[in-house]
C-alpha positions, -999 to 999 in steps of 0.1 A, spaced: 508 -508 -82 495 -540 -99 528 -548 -115 513 -567 -145 491 -562 -176 459 -548 -175 431 -543 -200 418 -508 -206 382 -501 -214 376 -466 -227 339 -451 -230 329 -424 -256 322 -391 -237 289 -387 -256 273 -416 -238 274 -396 -205 248 -368 -204 270 -347 -181 299 -343 -156 273 -356 -129 270 -389 -148 307 -393 -150 308 -390 -114 281 -418 -110 304 -439 -135 335 -434 -111 313 -444 -80 300 -476 -98 335 -485 -109 344 -482 -72 316 -505 -62 325 -530 -89 360 -531 -75 347 -546 -43 329 -576 -63 347 -608 -55 333 -637 -74 353 -659 -97 329 -652 -129 331 -615 -125 362 -598 -140 385 -581 -114 384 -541 -118 415 -522 -107 410 -485 -113 391 -457 -129 397 -423 -142 390 -400 -171 415 -391 -201 405 -361 -225 368 -363 -211 365 -400 -217 359 -421 -186 378 -454 -185 386 -483 -161 413 -510 -160 408 -545 -154 420 -580 -154 435 -589 -187 420 -622 -200 429 -644 -227 397 -659 -240 369 -656 -265 337 -636 -262 305 -659 -261 294 -637 -292 324 -651 -313 316 -685 -303 278 -679 -314 290 -665 -346 312 -694 -355 284 -719 -346 260 -697 -367 285 -700 -397 287 -738 -394 250 -741 -391 256 -757 -357 237 -747 -324 248 -754 -288 237 -786 -271 220 -786 -237 252 -802 -222 274 -773 -237 250 -745 -224 247 -759 -188 279 -751 -175 281 -716 -193 246 -707 -180 255 -718 -144 284 -697 -143 267 -668 -156 239 -672 -131 262 -674 -103 279 -642 -114 244 -625 -117 234 -637 -84 265 -623 -66 263 -590 -84 225 -586 -80 231 -580 -41 245 -548 -53 230 -539 -85 224 -552 -120 248 -554 -150 222 -536 -169 233 -543 -206 242 -581 -206 251 -593 -240 272 -620 -255 302 -596 -261 305 -593 -223 308 -631 -217 342 -643 -220 350 -679 -224 384 -689 -209 396 -723 -209 384 -733 -175 358 -707 -167 334 -679 -176 340 -643 -169 316 -613 -173 326 -577 -177 311 -543 -177 288 -548 -146 266 -518 -138 284 -496 -164 253 -494 -185 232 -477 -157 255 -446 -158 249 -438 -194 221 -416 -208 194 -441 -216 184 -426 -247 221 -426 -259 226 -462 -246 196 -473 -267 210 -456 -299 245 -470 -292 231 -506 -289 210 -503 -319 238 -492 -340 258 -519 -329 230 -545 -336 227 -556 -300 193 -540 -290 177 -572 -288 194 -580 -257 181 -550 -237 147 -554 -219 116 -536 -232 117 -514 -202 152 -504 -207 145 -497 -245 118 -473 -232 141 -454 -212 138 -471 -178 165 -480 -155 174 -519 -157 174 -540 -126 179 -578 -119 150 -586 -140 165 -568 -169 196 -590 -166 174 -623 -165 156 -608 -196 190 -605 -213 201 -639 -203 169 -655 -218 178 -638 -250 214 -650 -249 201 -684 -242 176 -685 -271 201 -672 -295 225 -702 -283 196 -727 -287 179 -716 -317 207 -695 -336 186 -663 -338 
């Protein structure tokens, strides 16, 4: 239908508690397809293959903010305020748009793609469909638990405030290197 290349995001089946959670995931992806904001990646389709939920999205040629942070860290160089402002502004615009319908729920630098002319955010609302304990374990294993708000680490659902917490953690890392 799209007549072009897409990116495919496949999730491990163990992140979902049961079939009802997979149905919630499918509904969330359908809701995400309606997002129309320049800093949010475009979602095309969703489905399940061998028990593993997936969705297709706009294929982007860019670099994750995490890779940029790691590169700066390896060179012992921090981001300056003039560099951060356009990044923060675009992320905030995307969050403001998305918060009309729900939260990202698990914002981290890997979800922020830096393209030559703009920022794009992926995975809106997907984390809220996962089993909370499994999500925390997965993020802890990946080393990205620090971006998750305290209430989410305690098993509570995330909301717009959780995204603001995550954005603050990202900003701190960009400014302070930790």
